[in-house]
Steps between C-alpha positions, in 0.01 A plus 500: 500500500531685833546173693782398268710796610396492865760242605869517602642291217647598165323353197788423265473565129532226239862386484658248259807436716368234743390262222810574290729434797311177576546376144868593512549300821321201343720524191809529721417170670419341165830616352685321782388173337672613181812576703507156665447311173706705254742685729397833348463797735383756240127446565538545875702819457239636258214426740693646793538822304126501428422452870730787593338731244140414593578522872660840448188629325276356771706652782514833317118515489478403867747772601311757295168408661635508855748789482386742231124440491467445877238227463636273776324543835579361844274204432692416184836520678359282778396239244839521329673429830270208569562366150877523550468312830302226325761483223787460746296239689459302177876523447554365853283200412693460175834468676346301786412221255861478381637503853254223589636286214858577603450409867315183398825377344730669752346346812452152352735425207396201290705185448571606141695795643701273729305627803718813484419868457637643287545186289843348462740658247324838526759766583309781670594865533692643792228693687751752633622602156270656237174395677595688817613799293166504318320481834689805625424681173126439526485598867690820417257569215206467741665748735561752222143454377369570850710817489326587173158459660602711800634773270178498298285544810718793608523654151882475487556471125878461484527216758199338334674491161836385640347220705292376205809501276682299767218245509502464122877450490481236773214320324688488169815385682305214659380385157854512359638290786213253463578458130867452585403228748289322238782496246743354756266239649630143516153359432212579265122496516511140372722374784251329734207654684737729689623664181143539375377655825808722538470662158120513521499684833794731434391555140149611591643717777742655251206570268322678785815702573509604134132600507556689826798682349289610203225609741749707702658646185157614380441674832848652485414661165172627646694629799721709272183650350364592847200267475503410871389700799468440872144380449495356148777240458321166484703375202822538696341344809387198297849450357645518853262230622590282204874547551479412869308186405778404257756553777315276744474223238875520443570461872300175496687389188837576655417301812346198326696469174845612611552499876306203643644245258856604580 
């Protein structure tokens, strides 16, 4: 019994939220089959709501353990940082596989595509229109988020809140412009391998932007409740890493999908 407590890690209590969230994610993917076959989005919306609710309960327990109960030690925060680094590394590999597939077709177009890239009759976007604007928006959001981190380290609450609000507004604006671009595209996901790769890459990136926005919004709410200090602000730091990763991926997308082919 003494040895169990003589270690730097927190022994978590029994929690139902990990298994419930896992089942909800499985059901979300299963409900996508129902969407594709019957064109009914109700199941996906229901499962999304369940994921949001279970995730909220899980995060609430985590915040209570770390902030109010003070059970998180330096070793735990060190492991959390290492885990976040591994997660972002896995995301890098995820996008790397898609970029590999894209460059396989980009550098050596097949005869079925007319030896052209993009294929003939594909009207691409003007890279210096909405794509460039979205690039500027994401770079500006990274700058404002860096301002947030600097303000947190120096305990400047008002600049911290203003800069985080700016980042959230820019992130939501990026998503709105991306949706506008999708609705005005002259090709679809079914129009050749270029259309498939374009919507696959930008769609997954847009999903990561949405997840990052939710992550930042959660930290913004915690910020208003004074949950962060100069020493204890890992949740914000993790969201900053994730957002910078999303920005770097977009820069690669802008260069490869929009600029190089024009």
